OpenMM code with the backbone's topology and positions (N, CA, C; nanometers):
from openmm import Vec3, app, unit

residues = "UNK UNK UNK UNK UNK UNK UNK UNK UNK UNK UNK UNK UNK UNK UNK UNK UNK UNK UNK UNK UNK UNK UNK UNK UNK UNK UNK UNK UNK UNK UNK UNK UNK UNK UNK UNK UNK UNK UNK UNK UNK UNK UNK UNK UNK UNK UNK UNK UNK UNK UNK UNK UNK UNK UNK UNK UNK UNK UNK UNK UNK UNK UNK UNK UNK UNK UNK UNK UNK UNK UNK UNK UNK UNK UNK UNK UNK UNK UNK UNK UNK UNK UNK UNK UNK UNK UNK UNK UNK UNK UNK UNK UNK UNK UNK UNK UNK UNK UNK UNK UNK UNK UNK UNK UNK UNK UNK UNK UNK".split()
positions = [
    Vec3(1.0423, 7.4620, -1.5671),
    Vec3(0.9443, 7.5364, -1.4898),
    Vec3(0.8726, 7.6335, -1.5826),
    Vec3(0.7389, 7.6264, -1.5881),
    Vec3(0.6646, 7.7252, -1.6661),
    Vec3(0.6903, 7.8660, -1.6116),
    Vec3(0.6953, 7.9640, -1.6996),
    Vec3(0.7302, 8.0995, -1.6550),
    Vec3(0.6265, 8.1581, -1.5590),
    Vec3(0.5035, 8.1015, -1.5572),
    Vec3(0.3993, 8.1526, -1.4686),
    Vec3(0.4184, 8.1072, -1.3240),
    Vec3(0.4972, 8.0038, -1.3017),
    Vec3(0.5146, 7.9501, -1.1671),
    Vec3(0.6118, 8.0351, -1.0876),
    Vec3(0.5805, 8.0528, -0.9595),
    Vec3(0.6711, 8.1231, -0.8693),
    Vec3(0.7756, 8.0248, -0.8172),
    Vec3(0.8746, 8.0761, -0.7475),
    Vec3(0.9779, 7.9892, -0.6893),
    Vec3(0.9146, 7.8939, -0.5876),
    Vec3(0.8160, 7.9423, -0.5126),
    Vec3(0.7478, 7.8571, -0.4146),
    Vec3(0.6729, 7.7434, -0.4848),
    Vec3(0.6083, 7.7743, -0.5953),
    Vec3(0.5351, 7.6713, -0.6696),
    Vec3(0.6314, 7.5700, -0.7320),
    Vec3(0.7487, 7.6158, -0.7731),
    Vec3(0.8492, 7.5243, -0.8268),
    Vec3(0.8991, 7.4302, -0.7170),
    Vec3(0.9192, 7.4821, -0.5956),
    Vec3(0.9599, 7.3970, -0.4825),
    Vec3(0.8510, 7.2948, -0.4519),
    Vec3(0.7252, 7.3379, -0.4563),
    Vec3(0.6144, 7.2455, -0.4319),
    Vec3(0.6128, 7.1362, -0.5382),
    Vec3(0.6338, 7.1742, -0.6638),
    Vec3(0.6373, 7.0780, -0.7738),
    Vec3(0.7442, 6.9719, -0.7489),
    Vec3(0.8648, 7.0169, -0.7136),
    Vec3(0.9753, 6.9230, -0.6886),
    Vec3(0.9438, 6.8309, -0.5709),
    Vec3(0.8853, 6.8860, -0.4658),
    Vec3(0.8521, 6.8060, -0.3476),
    Vec3(0.7481, 6.6989, -0.3807),
    Vec3(0.6419, 6.7370, -0.4509),
    Vec3(0.5361, 6.6412, -0.4869),
    Vec3(0.5919, 6.5357, -0.5818),
    Vec3(0.6738, 6.5781, -0.6774),
    Vec3(0.7335, 6.4848, -0.7733),
    Vec3(0.8220, 6.3828, -0.7005),
    Vec3(0.9073, 6.4308, -0.6093),
    Vec3(0.9950, 6.3405, -0.5344),
    Vec3(0.9149, 6.2449, -0.4466),
    Vec3(0.8092, 6.2944, -0.3847),
    Vec3(0.7245, 6.2099, -0.3003),
    Vec3(0.6579, 6.0993, -0.3818),
    Vec3(0.6093, 6.1346, -0.4995),
    Vec3(0.5444, 6.0350, -0.5848),
    Vec3(0.6450, 5.9295, -0.6299),
    Vec3(0.7653, 5.9723, -0.6637),
    Vec3(0.8688, 5.8767, -0.7049),
    Vec3(0.9067, 5.7855, -0.5894),
    Vec3(0.9114, 5.8401, -0.4674),
    Vec3(0.9418, 5.7584, -0.3488),
    Vec3(0.8351, 5.6523, -0.3257),
    Vec3(0.7108, 5.6818, -0.3648),
    Vec3(0.6020, 5.5851, -0.3485),
    Vec3(0.5974, 5.4839, -0.4628),
    Vec3(0.6888, 5.4967, -0.5599),
    Vec3(0.6978, 5.3970, -0.6652),
    Vec3(0.6385, 5.4382, -0.7981),
    Vec3(0.5967, 5.5611, -0.8135),
    Vec3(0.5414, 5.6069, -0.9410),
    Vec3(0.6545, 5.6263, -1.0422),
    Vec3(0.6221, 5.6107, -1.1683),
    Vec3(0.7223, 5.6348, -1.2725),
    Vec3(0.7539, 5.7842, -1.2765),
    Vec3(0.8650, 5.8186, -1.3388),
    Vec3(0.9042, 5.9594, -1.3489),
    Vec3(0.7977, 6.0396, -1.4222),
    Vec3(0.7452, 5.9825, -1.5300),
    Vec3(0.6419, 6.0519, -1.6086),
    Vec3(0.5174, 6.0774, -1.5237),
    Vec3(0.4716, 5.9756, -1.4504),
    Vec3(0.3522, 5.9895, -1.3674),
    Vec3(0.3775, 6.0880, -1.2526),
    Vec3(0.4968, 6.0832, -1.1935),
    Vec3(0.5304, 6.1743, -1.0836),
    Vec3(0.5273, 6.3194, -1.1308),
    Vec3(0.5798, 6.3439, -1.2500),
    Vec3(0.5777, 6.4802, -1.3049),
    Vec3(0.4350, 6.5261, -1.3312),
    Vec3(0.3524, 6.4356, -1.3834),
    Vec3(0.2131, 6.4697, -1.4132),
    Vec3(0.1365, 6.5059, -1.2862),
    Vec3(0.1516, 6.4234, -1.1829),
    Vec3(0.0813, 6.4483, -1.0560),
    Vec3(0.1268, 6.5810, -0.9962),
    Vec3(0.2567, 6.6058, -0.9988),
    Vec3(0.3101, 6.7293, -0.9421),
    Vec3(0.2595, 6.8523, -1.0169),
    Vec3(0.2597, 6.8455, -1.1497),
    Vec3(0.2127, 6.9597, -1.2288),
    Vec3(0.0640, 6.9844, -1.2065),
    Vec3(-0.0155, 6.8773, -1.2000),
    Vec3(-0.1585, 6.8940, -1.1755),
    Vec3(-0.1847, 6.9567, -1.0388),
    Vec3(-0.1066, 6.9159, -0.9393),
    Vec3(-0.1229, 6.9699, -0.8043),
    Vec3(-0.0957, 7.1199, -0.8029),
    Vec3(0.0169, 7.1597, -0.8604),
    Vec3(0.0533, 7.3023, -0.8625),
    Vec3(-0.0482, 7.3820, -0.9428),
    Vec3(-0.0875, 7.3301, -1.0594),
    Vec3(-0.1814, 7.4042, -1.1438),
    Vec3(-0.3190, 7.4170, -1.0802),
    Vec3(-0.3629, 7.3150, -1.0063),
    Vec3(-0.4925, 7.3247, -0.9386),
    Vec3(-0.4870, 7.4308, -0.8290),
    Vec3(-0.3768, 7.4343, -0.7556),
    Vec3(-0.3617, 7.5371, -0.6522),
    Vec3(-0.3599, 7.6761, -0.7139),
    Vec3(-0.2953, 7.6894, -0.8295),
    Vec3(-0.2931, 7.8185, -0.8986),
    Vec3(-0.4343, 7.8592, -0.9412),
    Vec3(-0.5117, 7.7634, -0.9907),
    Vec3(-0.6485, 7.7924, -1.0345),
    Vec3(-0.7344, 7.8359, -0.9167),
    Vec3(-0.7202, 7.7673, -0.8033),
    Vec3(-0.7996, 7.8028, -0.6860),
    Vec3(-0.7613, 7.9389, -0.6300),
    Vec3(-0.6360, 7.9800, -0.6514),
    Vec3(-0.5914, 8.1106, -0.6042),
    Vec3(-0.6227, 8.2216, -0.7050),
    Vec3(-0.6819, 8.1852, -0.8196),
    Vec3(-0.7182, 8.2846, -0.9197),
    Vec3(-0.6002, 8.3316, -1.0030),
    Vec3(-0.4949, 8.2512, -1.0116),
    Vec3(-0.3737, 8.2904, -1.0834),
    Vec3(-0.3716, 8.2423, -1.2282),
    Vec3(-0.4799, 8.1794, -1.2745),
    Vec3(-0.4833, 8.1299, -1.4119),
    Vec3(-0.5883, 8.2065, -1.4925),
    Vec3(-0.5707, 8.2067, -1.6233),
    Vec3(-0.6670, 8.2748, -1.7099),
    Vec3(-0.7972, 8.1967, -1.7188),
    Vec3(-0.7870, 8.0648, -1.7253),
    Vec3(-0.9054, 7.9795, -1.7325),
    Vec3(-0.8932, 7.8691, -1.6282),
    Vec3(-1.0061, 7.8274, -1.5767),
    Vec3(-1.0076, 7.7183, -1.4789),
    Vec3(-1.1437, 7.6508, -1.4852),
    Vec3(-1.1444, 7.5188, -1.4683),
    Vec3(-1.2716, 7.4478, -1.4685),
    Vec3(-1.3427, 7.4698, -1.3361),
    Vec3(-1.4728, 7.4540, -1.3388),
    Vec3(-1.5515, 7.4719, -1.2168),
    Vec3(-1.5099, 7.3714, -1.1103),
    Vec3(-1.4802, 7.2482, -1.1528),
    Vec3(-1.4426, 7.1468, -1.0543),
    Vec3(-1.3061, 7.1773, -0.9920),
    Vec3(-1.2171, 7.2426, -1.0649),
    Vec3(-1.0872, 7.2791, -1.0088),
    Vec3(-1.1026, 7.3855, -0.9012),
    Vec3(-1.1891, 7.4799, -0.9263),
    Vec3(-1.2035, 7.5927, -0.8347),
    Vec3(-1.2882, 7.5577, -0.7131),
    Vec3(-1.3952, 7.4794, -0.7319),
    Vec3(-1.4885, 7.4519, -0.6227),
    Vec3(-1.4513, 7.3307, -0.5385),
    Vec3(-1.3679, 7.2446, -0.5906),
    Vec3(-1.3315, 7.1212, -0.5222),
    Vec3(-1.2304, 7.1493, -0.4102),
    Vec3(-1.2044, 7.0486, -0.3287),
    Vec3(-1.1023, 7.0595, -0.2247),
    Vec3(-0.9653, 7.0764, -0.2897),
    Vec3(-0.8736, 7.1385, -0.2158),
    Vec3(-0.7374, 7.1498, -0.2658),
    Vec3(-0.6710, 7.0123, -0.2615),
    Vec3(-0.5675, 6.9908, -0.3415),
    Vec3(-0.5004, 6.8603, -0.3394),
    Vec3(-0.4467, 6.8238, -0.2002),
    Vec3(-0.3991, 6.9227, -0.1257),
    Vec3(-0.3465, 6.8956, 0.0078),
    Vec3(-0.4578, 6.8551, 0.1037),
    Vec3(-0.5710, 6.9196, 0.0927),
    Vec3(-0.6840, 6.8904, 0.1801),
    Vec3(-0.7437, 6.7531, 0.1486),
    Vec3(-0.7462, 6.7189, 0.0211),
    Vec3(-0.8053, 6.5920, -0.0216),
    Vec3(-0.7189, 6.4755, 0.0204),
    Vec3(-0.5889, 6.4856, -0.0011),
    Vec3(-0.4941, 6.3859, 0.0473),
    Vec3(-0.5274, 6.2417, 0.0125),
    Vec3(-0.5670, 6.2137, -0.1091),
    Vec3(-0.5924, 6.0772, -0.1509),
    Vec3(-0.7283, 6.0227, -0.1123),
    Vec3(-0.8211, 6.1059, -0.0722),
    Vec3(-0.9527, 6.0589, -0.0303),
    Vec3(-1.0275, 5.9865, -0.1415),
    Vec3(-0.9975, 6.0181, -0.2661),
    Vec3(-1.0713, 5.9562, -0.3765),
    Vec3(-1.0056, 5.8293, -0.4277),
    Vec3(-0.8967, 5.7876, -0.3656),
    Vec3(-0.8294, 5.6693, -0.4174),
    Vec3(-0.8463, 5.5478, -0.3272),
    Vec3(-0.9152, 5.5620, -0.2165),
    Vec3(-0.9308, 5.4519, -0.1229),
    Vec3(-1.0422, 5.3561, -0.1610),
    Vec3(-1.0577, 5.2524, -0.0821),
    Vec3(-1.1601, 5.1522, -0.1108),
    Vec3(-1.2913, 5.1815, -0.0384),
    Vec3(-1.2926, 5.2793, 0.0517),
    Vec3(-1.4147, 5.3110, 0.1261),
    Vec3(-1.5133, 5.3913, 0.0432),
    Vec3(-1.4716, 5.4371, -0.0721),
    Vec3(-1.5528, 5.5274, -0.1521),
    Vec3(-1.5490, 5.4804, -0.2969),
    Vec3(-1.6588, 5.4944, -0.3686),
    Vec3(-1.6573, 5.4532, -0.5096),
    Vec3(-1.5538, 5.5325, -0.5886),
    Vec3(-1.4776, 5.4645, -0.6704),
    Vec3(-1.3763, 5.5312, -0.7516),
    Vec3(-1.4411, 5.5885, -0.8762),
    Vec3(-1.3684, 5.6736, -0.9422),
    Vec3(-1.4173, 5.7288, -1.0675),
    Vec3(-1.4359, 5.8787, -1.0611),
    Vec3(-1.4901, 5.9321, -1.1681),
    Vec3(-1.5096, 6.0757, -1.1815),
    Vec3(-1.6239, 6.1247, -1.0936),
    Vec3(-1.6183, 6.2517, -1.0547),
    Vec3(-1.7271, 6.3119, -0.9787),
    Vec3(-1.8425, 6.3429, -1.0741),
    Vec3(-1.9582, 6.3765, -1.0190),
    Vec3(-2.0735, 6.4106, -1.1024),
    Vec3(-2.0432, 6.5339, -1.1875),
    Vec3(-1.9762, 6.6328, -1.1286),
    Vec3(-1.9420, 6.7534, -1.2041),
    Vec3(-1.8482, 6.7225, -1.3201),
    Vec3(-1.7544, 6.6311, -1.2986),
    Vec3(-1.6631, 6.5938, -1.4060),
    Vec3(-1.7379, 6.5201, -1.5166),
    Vec3(-1.8291, 6.4318, -1.4785),
    Vec3(-1.9105, 6.3607, -1.5772),
    Vec3(-1.9991, 6.4581, -1.6541),
    Vec3(-2.0567, 6.5553, -1.5822),
    Vec3(-2.1428, 6.6549, -1.6457),
    Vec3(-2.0644, 6.7350, -1.7498),
    Vec3(-1.9420, 6.7759, -1.7156),
    Vec3(-1.8593, 6.8528, -1.8090),
    Vec3(-1.8307, 6.7716, -1.9352),
    Vec3(-1.8041, 6.6438, -1.9171),
    Vec3(-1.7786, 6.5567, -2.0324),
    Vec3(-1.9048, 6.5410, -2.1178),
    Vec3(-2.0203, 6.5277, -2.0506),
    Vec3(-2.1469, 6.5151, -2.1238),
    Vec3(-2.1772, 6.6438, -2.2009),
    Vec3(-2.1423, 6.7564, -2.1444),
    Vec3(-2.1630, 6.8842, -2.2120),
    Vec3(-2.0777, 6.8923, -2.3379),
    Vec3(-1.9528, 6.8448, -2.3281),
    Vec3(-1.8650, 6.8448, -2.4449),
    Vec3(-1.9216, 6.7567, -2.5560),
    Vec3(-1.9873, 6.6466, -2.5164),
    Vec3(-2.0439, 6.5534, -2.6149),
    Vec3(-2.1870, 6.5899, -2.6521),
    Vec3(-2.2381, 6.7002, -2.5940),
    Vec3(-2.3711, 6.7534, -2.6253),
    Vec3(-2.4821, 6.6505, -2.6001),
    Vec3(-2.4787, 6.5856, -2.4847),
    Vec3(-2.5791, 6.4859, -2.4481),
    Vec3(-2.7036, 6.5570, -2.3969),
    Vec3(-2.8188, 6.5226, -2.4544),
    Vec3(-2.9464, 6.5852, -2.4176),
    Vec3(-2.9889, 6.5460, -2.2760),
    Vec3(-3.0466, 6.6392, -2.2028),
    Vec3(-3.1021, 6.6132, -2.0708),
    Vec3(-2.9996, 6.5954, -1.9606),
    Vec3(-2.8768, 6.6331, -1.9856),
    Vec3(-2.7694, 6.6092, -1.8894),
    Vec3(-2.7872, 6.6858, -1.7585),
    Vec3(-2.8527, 6.7997, -1.7616),
    Vec3(-2.8634, 6.8817, -1.6410),
    Vec3(-2.9498, 6.8168, -1.5331),
    Vec3(-3.0404, 6.7285, -1.5728),
    Vec3(-3.1263, 6.6629, -1.4737),
    Vec3(-3.0800, 6.5218, -1.4403),
    Vec3(-2.9703, 6.4778, -1.5010),
    Vec3(-2.9226, 6.3412, -1.4790),
    Vec3(-2.8458, 6.3280, -1.3480),
    Vec3(-2.8575, 6.2107, -1.2884),
    Vec3(-2.7783, 6.1788, -1.1698),
    Vec3(-2.6404, 6.1311, -1.2158),
    Vec3(-2.5520, 6.1085, -1.1188),
    Vec3(-2.4188, 6.0603, -1.1518),
    Vec3(-2.4270, 5.9270, -1.2274),
    Vec3(-2.5101, 5.8368, -1.1794),
    Vec3(-2.5244, 5.7067, -1.2445),
    Vec3(-2.5775, 5.7185, -1.3860),
    Vec3(-2.6743, 5.8073, -1.4050),
    Vec3(-2.7306, 5.8271, -1.5381),
    Vec3(-2.6265, 5.8876, -1.6333),
    Vec3(-2.5466, 5.9807, -1.5816),
    Vec3(-2.4413, 6.0394, -1.6636),
    Vec3(-2.3380, 5.9338, -1.7025),
    Vec3(-2.3021, 5.8484, -1.6079),
    Vec3(-2.2075, 5.7405, -1.6374),
    Vec3(-2.2607, 5.6505, -1.7481),
    Vec3(-2.3878, 5.6166, -1.7380),
    Vec3(-2.4497, 5.5286, -1.8374),
    Vec3(-2.4554, 5.5970, -1.9738),
    Vec3(-2.4922, 5.7243, -1.9761),
    Vec3(-2.5011, 5.7987, -2.1018),
    Vec3(-2.3641, 5.8136, -2.1684),
    Vec3(-2.2603, 5.8200, -2.0872),
    Vec3(-2.1255, 5.8346, -2.1410),
    Vec3(-2.0588, 5.6994, -2.1662),
    Vec3(-2.1280, 5.5909, -2.1269),
    Vec3(-2.0727, 5.4576, -2.1463),
    Vec3(-1.9617, 5.4235, -2.0494),
    Vec3(-1.9698, 5.4769, -1.9284),
    Vec3(-1.8652, 5.4559, -1.8280),
    Vec3(-1.9087, 5.3668, -1.7140),
    Vec3(-2.0193, 5.2977, -1.7271),
    Vec3(-2.0652, 5.2137, -1.6156),
    Vec3(-2.0371, 5.0672, -1.6388),
] * unit.nanometer
topology = app.Topology()
chain = topology.addChain("A")
for resn in residues:
    res = topology.addResidue(resn, chain)
    for name in ("N", "CA", "C"):
        topology.addAtom(name, app.Element.getBySymbol(name[0]), res)
């Protein structure tokens, strides 16, 4: 348990990890999902020193509940996530690009 986590956050981590393992995820993947869930909640609550815009402005993991993994919706990164990646790669004109254009510029289409 990272020293920044509270006892409640540690319980949440264990619960999410156990749930993921029950659904058939590997131990490594279950730990990753659980840690990301707890850390995103910490970022949204303002308990972290740094946080990405998409972590803070997006839905909480509990509220989202797998909405991005279904077949009714296109899979992949959000426009904000693509924009952040384009910014890291210093792609020109990224601020006016659509999601599709960002995908193409990043070679993800």
